[in-house]
C-alpha positions in Angstrom: 111.7 27.6 48.1 108.7 25.5 49.2 107.2 27.3 52.2 105.9 25.8 55.4 104.1 29.0 56.4 101.0 29.3 54.3 98.7 31.9 56.0 95.4 30.3 55.1 96.6 26.9 56.3 97.9 28.3 59.5 94.5 30.0 60.2 92.8 26.6 59.6 95.3 25.2 62.1 94.4 27.8 64.6 90.8 26.7 64.6 91.8 23.0 65.1 93.9 23.6 68.2 92.6 22.6 71.6 94.2 22.8 75.0 96.5 20.3 76.7 95.7 19.5 80.2 97.6 21.0 83.1 98.6 17.6 84.5 102.1 17.0 85.7 102.5 14.6 82.8 102.4 17.5 80.5 105.1 19.5 82.2 107.5 20.8 79.6 105.1 20.0 76.7 103.8 22.9 74.7 101.7 20.9 72.2 100.7 17.5 71.2 100.2 16.3 67.6 98.1 13.2 67.4 99.3 12.4 70.9 103.0 13.0 70.1 104.5 15.7 72.3 106.4 18.9 71.2 108.6 20.1 74.1 109.3 23.5 75.3 113.0 22.7 74.8 112.4 22.3 71.1 110.6 25.6 71.0 113.4 27.3 72.9 116.1 25.7 70.7 114.4 26.9 67.5 114.0 30.3 68.9 117.6 30.5 69.9 118.6 29.7 66.3 116.0 32.2 65.0 117.8 34.9 67.1 121.3 33.8 66.2 121.6 36.5 63.6 120.4 39.3 65.9 122.9 42.0 66.5 123.5 43.8 69.8 121.5 43.6 72.9 118.1 43.8 71.2 115.3 42.8 73.6 112.0 41.9 71.9 108.6 43.1 73.3 106.3 40.5 74.9 104.0 40.6 71.9 106.8 40.1 69.4 108.3 37.3 71.5 104.9 35.6 71.6 104.5 36.0 67.9 107.9 34.4 67.2 107.2 31.5 69.5 103.8 31.0 67.8 105.4 31.0 64.4 108.1 28.5 65.4 105.4 26.3 67.0 103.5 26.2 63.8 106.6 25.0 62.0 107.2 22.3 64.6 103.6 21.1 64.3 103.9 20.7 60.5 107.3 19.0 60.9 105.8 16.5 63.3 102.9 15.8 60.9 105.5 15.1 58.2 107.4 12.7 60.5 104.2 10.8 61.3 103.2 10.6 57.6 106.6 9.0 56.8 106.1 6.6 59.7 102.7 5.4 58.3 104.5 4.8 54.9 107.4 2.9 56.5 109.8 5.6 55.4 110.8 7.0 58.7 114.3 8.4 59.0 116.5 5.7 60.5 119.2 6.1 63.1 121.8 5.1 60.4 120.6 7.9 58.1 120.8 10.4 61.0 124.3 9.2 61.9 125.5 9.6 58.3 124.0 13.1 58.1 125.7 14.1 61.3 129.0 12.8 60.1 128.6 14.8 56.9 128.3 17.9 59.0 131.2 17.0 61.2 133.5 16.5 58.2 133.3 20.2 57.4 135.0 21.0 60.7 138.5 20.2 61.9 138.8 17.4 64.5 137.1 18.4 67.7 135.9 21.8 66.3 132.3 20.8 65.8 131.8 20.0 69.5 133.7 23.2 70.4 131.2 25.2 68.3 128.3 23.6 70.1 129.7 24.6 73.4 130.5 28.2 72.3 127.1 28.7 70.8 125.3 27.1 73.7 123.7 24.5 71.4 122.4 21.3 73.0 123.5 18.3 70.9 120.3 16.3 71.6 118.1 19.2 70.5 120.3 19.7 67.4 120.0 16.0 66.4 116.2 16.2 66.9 116.0 19.1 64.5 118.4 17.3 62.1 116.0 14.4 62.0 113.1 16.7 61.2 115.2 18.2 58.3 115.9 14.7 56.9 112.3 13.7 57.3 111.1 16.7 55.3 113.7 16.1 52.6 112.7 12.4 52.3 109.0 13.4 52.3 109.5 15.7 49.3 111.8 13.2 47.4 110.0 10.0 48.0 106.4 11.0 48.6 105.5 14.2 46.8 108.0 14.1 44.0 106.8 10.6 43.0 103.3 12.0 42.4 104.3 14.8 40.1 104.6 14.5 36.3 105.5 17.3 33.9 103.9 17.0 30.4 105.9 18.3 27.5 102.9 20.5 26.5 103.1 22.2 29.8 106.8 22.8 29.3 106.2 24.2 25.8 103.5 26.6 27.1 105.7 27.7 30.0 108.5 28.4 27.6 106.3 30.5 25.3 104.7 32.4 28.2 108.1 33.2 29.8 110.3 33.6 26.8 111.9 36.7 28.3 113.3 34.6 31.1 115.5 32.7 28.6 117.1 35.7 27.0 120.8 35.8 27.5 122.5 39.2 26.9 125.9 39.5 25.4 128.6 38.1 27.7 132.3 37.7 27.9 134.4 34.9 29.4 137.5 36.3 30.9 140.6 35.0 32.6 141.7 37.3 35.4 145.4 37.1 36.3 146.4 38.8 39.5 149.8 39.3 41.2 151.7 41.5 43.7 153.7 43.2 41.0 153.2 44.5 37.4 156.2 42.5 36.1 155.0 39.2 37.5 151.5 39.7 36.0 153.0 40.5 32.6 155.2 37.4 32.7 152.3 35.2 33.8 150.1 36.5 30.9 152.8 35.9 28.4 153.2 32.4 29.5 149.5 31.7 29.4 149.2 33.2 25.9 152.0 30.9 24.8 151.0 27.6 26.6 147.2 28.2 27.2 147.7 26.4 30.5 146.0 28.1 33.4 146.8 25.4 36.0 150.5 25.7 35.6 150.6 29.4 36.1 150.2 29.0 39.9 153.1 26.5 39.8 155.4 28.7 37.7 154.5 31.9 39.5 153.7 31.1 43.1 152.3 34.5 43.9 150.0 34.7 40.9 146.3 33.9 41.1 144.0 33.2 38.2 140.3 33.0 37.9 137.8 32.5 35.1 134.7 34.6 35.2 131.6 35.3 33.0 130.8 38.9 32.6 127.6 40.5 31.2 128.4 43.3 28.8 126.0 45.6 30.6 127.5 44.9 34.0 131.1 45.7 33.3 132.8 48.2 35.5 134.3 51.2 33.8 138.0 50.0 34.1 137.1 46.5 32.8 135.0 48.0 29.9 137.9 50.1 28.9 140.4 47.3 29.2 138.3 44.8 27.2 137.1 47.2 24.6 138.4 46.2 21.1 140.0 42.9 22.3 139.5 39.8 20.3 139.4 36.3 21.9 142.9 35.2 22.8 144.1 38.8 23.5 145.1 40.3 26.8 144.6 43.8 28.2 147.2 46.0 29.7 148.0 45.5 33.4 145.5 47.3 35.6 146.2 48.6 39.1 143.6 48.3 41.9 143.7 48.2 45.7 144.3 44.5 45.7 147.4 44.7 43.5 147.8 44.3 39.8 145.7 42.4 37.3 145.4 41.7 33.6 142.4 40.4 31.7 142.6 37.8 29.0 139.5 37.6 26.8 138.7 33.9 26.2 135.3 34.1 24.5 132.7 36.7 23.5 129.1 35.4 23.3 126.4 37.3 21.3 123.0 38.0 22.9 120.5 35.1 22.2 117.4 33.3 23.4 118.0 29.8 24.8 116.4 27.3 22.4 113.7 25.0 23.9 116.1 22.0 24.2 118.6 24.0 26.3 115.8 25.8 28.2 113.9 22.6 29.2 115.9 21.9 32.4 115.1 25.4 33.6 111.4 25.0 32.6 111.2 21.7 34.4 112.7 23.3 37.4 110.2 26.1 37.6 107.2 23.8 37.0 108.4 21.4 39.5 108.6 24.0 42.2 105.1 25.1 41.5 103.7 21.6 41.5 105.6 20.7 44.7 104.2 23.7 46.5 100.7 22.8 45.4 101.1 19.1 46.4 102.5 20.0 49.8 99.7 22.5 50.6 97.1 19.9 49.4 98.6 17.2 51.6 98.9 19.6 54.6 95.3 20.7 54.3 94.2 17.1 54.5 96.6 16.2 57.3 95.3 19.2 59.4 91.7 18.3 58.8 92.2 14.9 60.4 94.8 15.7 63.0 94.3 15.9 66.7 96.4 19.0 67.7 96.5 20.5 71.1 98.4 23.4 72.5 99.3 24.0 76.1 96.6 25.9 78.0 99.3 28.3 79.2 99.9 29.4 75.6 96.2 29.6 75.0 95.7 31.8 78.1 98.5 34.1 77.0 96.9 34.6 73.7 93.4 35.2 75.1 94.8 37.8 77.6 96.5 39.8 74.9 94.9 43.1 74.3 96.6 43.6 71.0 96.6 40.2 69.2 93.3 38.3 68.6 93.4 34.8 70.0 92.9 33.1 66.6 95.9 34.9 65.2 98.0 33.7 68.1 97.3 30.0 67.4 99.7 29.1 66.1 100.9 32.0 63.9 100.1 35.2 65.8 101.8 37.6 63.4 100.2 40.5 61.6 102.8 40.8 59.0 105.6 38.7 57.5 108.8 38.6 59.5 111.6 40.8 58.3 114.0 39.0 55.9 117.6 38.7 57.0 120.0 39.3 54.2 122.4 36.5 53.9 126.2 37.1 53.9 127.6 36.7 50.4 131.1 36.8 49.1 131.9 39.8 46.9 131.8 39.0 43.2 134.0 40.3 40.4 132.3 43.1 38.5 129.7 41.6 36.1 130.2 38.0 37.2 127.0 36.0 36.7 125.7 33.4 39.1 124.6 30.1 37.7 121.0 31.1 38.0 121.6 34.3 36.1 123.4 32.5 33.3 120.3 30.2 33.1 118.1 33.2 32.6 115.7 32.2 35.4 115.9 33.8 38.8 113.0 32.3 40.7 113.0 28.6 39.7 113.8 25.9 42.2 114.5 22.5 41.1 113.9 19.2 42.8 114.9 19.6 46.5 118.2 17.9 47.2 119.7 17.9 43.8 123.4 17.4 44.1 125.4 16.8 47.2 124.2 18.9 50.1 126.0 19.8 53.4 123.8 20.9 56.3 125.5 23.9 57.9 125.5 23.8 61.6 123.9 27.2 61.9 121.1 26.4 59.5 119.8 23.1 60.9 116.8 23.9 63.0 115.7 26.9 60.9 113.0 27.0 58.2 114.1 23.9 56.3 112.7 25.0 53.1 109.6 23.0 52.3 
């Protein structure tokens, strides 16, 4: 993931910050970026989203709260710089693009449910739309500005492949059809029909209570029951019916793949993905450094005073970052996997590569818009 929060850049940003005046015209404004305001409501909205995953009645200390607001303000300043850059290039996010993106989100909810969620989560629609526009701007900036500047030479790809050959090693794996049902007899009949017709789709029609699922399992990640059930099977053969807490299941071995190293032609998309991430990160940091050097950025004197009066946090660290260590990562909720099931990234042999932002169709989850948008 391309990161907004680069420590050295944020320290540079801290030295550039001045103070907004205390005039009534600045009421509700926490910062100005080349004259454009960032409002306290934006800061509060982002912080509310930041705290959305907190459990219980946790009350942060004043210092921690100040650090969190400083971190969020840093992101908002960078996001505003991106918006202004797009404006100078006549690439600003249009109202039509914003409307289409919002409709995409709304389609993921039953009719009327989206607005109900906003009410239940105390989310202001205007603030949400503002942050959605920021998200779209960052996405467009990477796709149409930074990505266009990046070229990957085949010699670079060859060198990366040689230097990271272990990333492209694929251990022995098995492709398995899992047949589950509420009774042993039903699973047996479903397996017999599949072995006869080799038609997975029609099993659900013929046996309404039977579920099927194809999975890829690494040999070394098999659970003991699955290892025993699949041991000695040849492709096209089925195991005995197993019993677990979810009911009954049988395993049909579809394919057994030997361990191998991906050849260069097959590995190239993954190599390109990793190189692209690295180059995008560098291009973004280079652009941001230049943008900060020429930007006129001012922060509310109230925030400056709060930082200067802190006995624990030096003022420069408070503007705008203010943190002494990286924030604790929140583990995302994931659906449980079958034993040994590989993710797409694992099957590709690379775990840290990120391709071009926005590949494929994306849906913007309601609870993610307004968080770190990943550039």
